[in-house]
ROTIPA-598722 format. One record per residue (C-alpha): x, y, z; residue number from 1. Coordinates in steps of 0.5 Angstrom, whole numbers, plus 2048, in hexadecimal, padded with zeros to 3 digits. Each point is the difference from the previous one (the first is absolute). Example, Ala and Ser with C-alpha at 12.3 -4.5 7.8 and 13.67 -1.06 7.14 Angstrom:
BEGIN
px  py  pz  resi
819  7F7  810  1;
802  807  7FE  2;
END
This chain:
BEGIN
px  py  pz  resi
800  801  800  1;
802  806  7FE  2;
801  805  805  3;
7FB  804  7FD  4;
7FB  7FA  801  5;
801  800  807  6;
7FF  808  801  7;
7FA  7FE  7FC  8;
7FE  7FB  805  9;
802  804  806  10;
7FD  805  7FE  11;
7F9  7FD  7FF  12;
801  7FC  806  13;
801  807  804  14;
7FA  803  7FC  15;
7FB  7F9  802  16;
803  801  807  17;
7FD  808  800  18;
7FB  7FF  7FD  19;
7FE  7FA  806  20;
802  805  805  21;
7FC  806  7FD  22;
7FA  7FB  800  23;
801  7FE  807  24;
800  806  802  25;
7FA  802  7FD  26;
7FD  7F9  803  27;
802  804  807  28;
7FD  807  7FE  29;
7F9  7FB  7FF  30;
801  7FD  806  31;
801  806  803  32;
7FA  803  7FC  33;
7FB  7FA  802  34;
803  801  807  35;
7FE  808  800  36;
7F9  7FE  7FD  37;
7FE  7FA  805  38;
802  805  806  39;
7FC  806  7FD  40;
7FA  7FB  7FF  41;
801  7FC  807  42;
7FF  807  803  43;
7FA  802  7FC  44;
7FE  7F8  802  45;
801  803  808  46;
7FC  806  7FF  47;
7FB  7FD  7FD  48;
7FF  7FA  806  49;
801  807  806  50;
7FB  803  7FD  51;
7FB  7FA  800  52;
803  800  807  53;
7FE  806  802  54;
7F9  800  7FD  55;
7FF  7F9  803  56;
802  803  807  57;
7FC  806  7FE  58;
7F9  7FD  7FE  59;
801  7FB  808  60;
801  806  803  61;
7FA  803  7FD  62;
7FC  7FA  801  63;
802  7FE  807  64;
7FE  808  802  65;
7F9  7FF  7FD  66;
800  7FA  804  67;
801  803  807  68;
7FB  805  7FE  69;
7FB  7FB  7FE  70;
802  7FD  807  71;
7FF  805  804  72;
7F9  802  7FD  73;
7FD  7F9  802  74;
805  7FE  806  75;
7FA  803  804  76;
7FB  7FB  7FC  77;
7FE  7FB  805  78;
7FF  805  805  79;
7FC  804  7FC  80;
7FC  7FA  7FE  81;
7FE  7FF  808  82;
7FF  807  802  83;
7FA  801  7FA  84;
7FB  7FD  804  85;
801  804  806  86;
7FF  806  7FA  87;
7F9  7FC  7FE  88;
7FE  800  807  89;
801  808  801  90;
7FC  801  7FA  91;
7FA  7FB  802  92;
801  804  808  93;
7FF  806  7FD  94;
7F9  7FE  7FC  95;
7FE  7FD  807  96;
802  805  804  97;
7FC  806  7FB  98;
7F9  7FB  801  99;
801  802  807  100;
802  808  7FF  101;
805  800  806  102;
804  806  7FD  103;
806  800  806  104;
801  7F7  7FE  105;
7FF  802  7F9  106;
805  805  800  107;
806  7FC  803  108;
7FE  7FB  7FD  109;
802  803  7F9  110;
806  803  803  111;
803  7FA  802  112;
7FE  7FD  7F9  113;
803  806  7FC  114;
806  7FF  804  115;
801  7FA  7FE  116;
7FE  801  7FA  117;
805  805  7FF  118;
806  7FC  803  119;
7FE  7F9  7FB  120;
801  806  7FA  121;
806  802  803  122;
802  7F9  7FF  123;
7FE  7FF  7F9  124;
7F9  7FE  800  125;
7FB  803  7FC  126;
7F8  7FF  800  127;
7FE  7FE  7F9  128;
7FA  803  7FE  129;
7FA  7FE  7FD  130;
7F9  802  7FF  131;
7FA  7FE  7FE  132;
800  801  7F8  133;
807  7FE  7FF  134;
802  7FB  7FA  135;
802  7FA  803  136;
807  7FD  7FE  137;
801  7FA  803  138;
808  801  801  139;
7FE  807  805  140;
7FA  7FC  803  141;
7FD  7FA  802  142;
7F9  7FE  7FF  143;
7FD  7FD  805  144;
7F9  7FF  7FD  145;
7FC  802  7FA  146;
7F9  802  7FF  147;
7FB  803  7FB  148;
802  807  7FF  149;
7FB  804  803  150;
801  806  7FA  151;
802  7FE  7FA  152;
806  806  800  153;
802  7FB  806  154;
801  7F9  7FC  155;
808  7FE  801  156;
801  805  805  157;
801  800  807  158;
7F9  801  803  159;
803  800  808  160;
806  800  803  161;
800  7FA  807  162;
806  801  802  163;
807  805  7FF  164;
806  7FE  7FC  165;
807  803  802  166;
807  800  7FC  167;
806  801  804  168;
804  804  7FB  169;
7FE  7FE  7F9  170;
7FF  7F9  802  171;
7F9  7FE  802  172;
7FE  7FC  807  173;
7FA  800  801  174;
7FB  801  7F9  175;
7F9  803  801  176;
7FB  7FB  800  177;
7FA  803  7FC  178;
7F9  7FD  7FD  179;
800  801  7F8  180;
7FA  800  7FC  181;
7FF  7FD  7FA  182;
END
């Protein structure tokens, strides 16, 4: 082999090594770009995960606060259910005392009844006001019986109220008992 041929072979080998080195450098550079992209993707994923976790925690706080408020509103339900018949007894007592026409006794019982009602109202107990002629609603009233309507305008409506209804907050704890017309 001549010197010129050896030189060309050596030059081609050097060129090949240089090309290989350039390819290796390019691959290394691509790997670095992939790492940078994957790190930024990872950052985006972690931010998304954080935002979802934060939103879930906010929903949890809102839900527990709502449940706590609801529990507070209806915490006295058992006690109120027991005290409602006493309110009925006051109504019956006042009705009987008016028949006797003892003004001082009537005034005393009314004072006690008003104080009792206002105390229960402060604790969240409200009377459900129903009168004759109101439209009957099965979600709001309890029909005791159905009678023929005394007048045509009372068909499907409340004819008489037998027992008052009460609600604690937004929850009905005793439905008004009514007679409806048919």
